C-alpha positions as CSV (number, residue, x, y, z in Angstrom):
1,M,114.6,111.1,104.2
2,N,115.5,114.2,101.6
3,L,117.6,113.7,98.6
4,I,120.7,115.1,100.1
5,E,120.3,112.8,103.1
6,A,120.0,110.0,100.4
7,V,123.2,111.1,98.6
8,K,125.2,111.2,102.1
9,S,123.6,108.3,103.0
10,R,124.3,106.0,100.7
11,H,127.1,103.8,100.1
12,S,127.2,100.6,97.2
13,V,126.4,97.4,99.0
14,R,126.7,93.9,97.7
15,Q,126.1,91.3,100.4
16,Y,122.3,91.4,101.3
17,E,120.2,89.7,104.0
18,N,117.7,87.2,102.9
19,K,114.7,89.5,103.6
20,P,111.6,89.9,100.6
21,I,111.4,93.6,100.1
22,G,107.4,94.6,100.6
23,A,104.4,95.0,98.5
24,E,104.2,98.7,99.6
25,I,108.0,99.8,99.2
26,I,107.7,97.5,95.5
27,S,105.0,99.6,94.7
28,Q,106.6,102.9,95.6
29,L,109.7,102.1,93.8
30,Q,107.8,100.8,90.8
31,A,105.7,104.2,90.5
32,E,109.4,106.0,90.5
33,I,110.4,103.8,87.7
34,D,107.2,104.1,85.3
35,A,107.9,108.3,86.3
36,C,111.7,107.8,84.9
37,N,110.3,105.5,82.0
38,Q,107.9,108.3,80.9
39,E,109.9,111.0,81.4
40,S,113.1,109.3,79.7
41,G,112.0,107.2,76.9
42,L,113.6,104.1,78.7
43,H,112.4,100.9,79.4
44,I,113.8,100.4,82.9
45,Q,112.3,97.2,84.5
46,L,112.5,96.1,87.7
47,V,113.0,92.5,88.9
48,T,112.1,90.9,92.0
49,N,113.0,87.4,93.9
50,E,115.0,86.4,90.7
51,E,118.5,84.0,91.8
52,K,120.1,83.5,88.9
53,A,121.5,86.5,87.8
54,F,123.9,86.9,90.5
55,D,124.6,83.1,91.5
56,G,127.7,82.6,88.9
57,F,131.2,82.8,89.2
58,M,131.6,86.6,88.3
59,A,129.0,87.6,91.0
60,H,131.1,85.5,93.5
61,Y,134.0,87.0,92.4
62,G,132.9,90.5,92.7
63,K,132.2,88.9,96.0
64,F,127.9,89.5,95.5
65,S,125.4,87.6,97.9
66,G,122.5,87.2,98.5
67,V,121.2,89.2,95.7
68,T,117.6,88.8,94.3
69,N,116.1,91.7,93.1
70,Y,117.0,94.4,90.7
71,I,116.9,97.2,88.4
72,A,117.7,96.4,84.9
73,L,118.5,99.7,83.0
74,I,117.3,99.0,79.4
75,G,116.4,101.4,76.3
76,K,116.6,102.2,73.0
77,K,120.4,101.7,71.3
78,N,122.0,105.1,70.6
79,A,124.5,107.6,71.5
80,E,122.8,108.5,74.7
81,L,121.9,105.5,76.1
82,D,124.5,104.6,79.0
83,E,124.2,108.3,80.0
84,K,120.5,107.8,80.5
85,C,120.6,105.1,82.4
86,G,123.3,106.7,84.4
87,Y,120.7,109.8,85.1
88,Y,117.5,107.9,85.6
89,G,119.1,104.6,87.0
90,E,120.2,106.9,90.2
91,R,117.2,108.4,90.5
92,L,116.1,105.3,91.4
93,A,119.1,104.4,93.7
94,L,118.2,107.1,95.6
95,K,114.6,106.4,96.1
96,A,115.2,103.2,97.1
97,Q,117.8,104.7,100.0
98,Q,114.9,106.7,100.9
99,L,113.2,103.8,101.3
100,G,115.1,102.0,103.5
101,L,116.8,99.6,100.8
102,N,120.7,99.6,100.0
103,S,122.0,99.6,96.7
104,C,124.8,98.6,94.2
105,W,125.5,99.6,90.3
106,V,126.6,96.3,88.5
107,A,128.2,96.6,85.3
108,M,129.4,92.9,84.6
109,S,129.4,90.8,87.9
110,Y,125.8,89.5,87.3
111,R,124.1,86.6,84.0
112,K,122.0,87.9,82.0
113,I,118.6,86.1,83.0
114,N,116.4,86.8,79.6
115,T,113.2,85.2,81.4
116,A,113.7,87.8,83.9
117,F,113.2,91.0,81.7
118,V,111.7,92.4,78.6
119,I,114.0,93.2,75.6
120,D,112.2,94.8,72.7
121,Q,113.4,95.2,69.2
122,G,116.5,98.0,68.5
123,E,116.8,97.9,72.9
124,K,119.5,96.8,75.2
125,L,120.4,96.1,78.8
126,C,123.0,99.0,79.5
127,V,123.8,97.9,83.6
128,V,121.6,96.5,86.3
129,I,121.5,97.8,90.5
130,A,121.4,95.8,93.0
131,L,118.2,95.8,95.5
132,G,117.5,94.4,99.1
133,Y,118.2,95.3,103.2
134,G,122.0,95.3,103.3
135,K,123.9,93.2,105.8
136,T,125.7,96.4,106.0
137,Q,125.1,99.8,105.1
138,G,128.5,100.3,103.1
139,V,131.4,102.8,103.5
140,P,132.1,106.2,102.0
141,H,134.3,105.9,99.2
142,K,138.0,107.7,98.1
143,S,137.5,110.7,96.9
144,K,139.2,113.6,94.8
145,T,139.2,117.3,95.7
146,I,136.8,119.8,94.1
147,Q,139.6,121.6,92.8
148,E,140.1,118.5,90.5
149,V,137.1,118.1,89.5
150,T,135.8,121.8,88.4
151,K,136.4,124.3,86.2
152,A,134.8,127.8,86.9
153,D,135.9,131.7,85.0
154,G,134.8,133.5,88.5
155,E,134.3,132.8,92.4
156,M,131.9,129.7,92.7
157,P,128.8,130.6,93.4
158,E,127.8,128.2,97.2
159,W,125.3,126.5,94.8
160,F,128.1,125.3,92.0
161,K,129.9,124.1,95.4
162,N,127.1,122.3,96.9
163,G,126.6,120.8,93.5
164,A,130.6,119.5,92.7
165,E,130.2,118.0,96.5
166,S,127.7,115.5,95.7
167,A,128.6,115.1,92.7
168,L,132.3,113.7,94.5
169,L,129.9,111.3,96.6
170,A,128.2,109.7,93.4
171,P,129.0,106.2,93.0
172,T,131.7,106.0,89.6
173,A,132.9,102.3,88.2
174,M,136.0,101.7,90.2
175,N,135.6,105.0,91.5
176,Q,137.3,106.2,89.2
177,Q,135.4,109.9,89.2
178,K,136.7,110.3,85.6
179,F,134.6,114.1,85.0
180,L,134.7,117.9,85.3
181,L,132.0,120.0,86.1
182,S,132.3,123.5,84.2
183,L,130.6,126.5,85.0
184,N,130.9,129.6,82.1
185,E,129.1,133.1,82.5
186,N,126.1,131.1,84.9
187,K,126.4,128.1,82.7
188,V,127.1,124.6,83.7
189,T,128.4,122.0,81.8
190,A,129.3,118.6,82.5
191,K,132.3,116.4,80.8
192,A,133.2,112.7,80.8
193,G,136.4,111.9,80.8
194,I,138.2,108.1,78.7
195,G,137.7,105.2,80.8
196,F,135.4,101.9,81.8
197,Y,131.6,102.9,81.5
198,T,132.5,107.0,81.7
199,K,129.4,107.9,80.2
200,V,127.2,106.4,82.5
201,D,129.6,107.8,85.3
202,L,129.0,110.9,84.0
203,G,124.7,110.5,83.9
204,I,124.9,109.6,87.3
205,V,127.0,112.6,88.0
206,K,124.7,114.7,86.8
207,F,122.0,113.6,88.8
208,H,123.9,114.1,92.2
209,F,125.6,117.4,90.9
210,E,121.3,118.9,90.7
211,V,120.3,117.2,93.9
212,G,123.3,119.1,95.8
213,A,123.0,122.3,93.5
214,G,119.1,122.9,94.1
215,K,118.9,123.3,90.4
216,E,117.2,120.7,87.6
217,I,120.6,121.4,85.0
218,F,121.0,118.6,82.9
219,R,117.7,116.5,83.1
220,P,117.0,115.8,79.1
221,G,114.7,118.5,78.1
222,L,115.8,121.8,80.0
223,T,118.7,124.4,78.8
224,N,121.9,123.9,81.2
225,E,121.9,127.8,82.0
226,S,121.8,127.4,86.0
227,G,119.2,130.1,86.3
228,K,116.4,129.1,84.6
229,N,116.5,125.9,86.0
230,N,114.9,126.7,89.5
């Protein structure tokens, strides 16, 4: 399964089978986490076989069940943290999909178990991503149109349309899809709207756009001029 296929097949799943994740899959996922941390400066951690975080009232209210594995998205407290966690977290969620796992972004419906991961001084836990073998594969979310989330100074090239279509498949908080992708003189920008966790959503959307467009446009450290990132 390539990344585009993972984007199309991945849907949020909240109920999981009582089935452990195999050592080889954990090893591959950990390698991707290590790569993300190295590239981003984040402190992302994989938590396995931990039953307390999703065993409280909020988790049951959110209809979560069987969640014992999750990715804790942790990093230095700064203005970029939420967006970075969204970008690299979705990279990991799609990697999990490629490895045969299901996932769900979780902002509030869990308890913070301090013994499950390490938060160094100056860091904070942003959100988590539940992982495991889903009882179902989830269902597609309702989506806005490309015209509602894009703006261009002329006719949209095919790669930009493909990127926007991929962005519309991105998970966003309460499916709000509050983002705008703009193309101006061969330069792509993405802007978050106002709402809950829209900065995290923006990072997720940026990664999805790159997958669909086939260009590394938003990765930290790169210029976002589309012609320079093939």
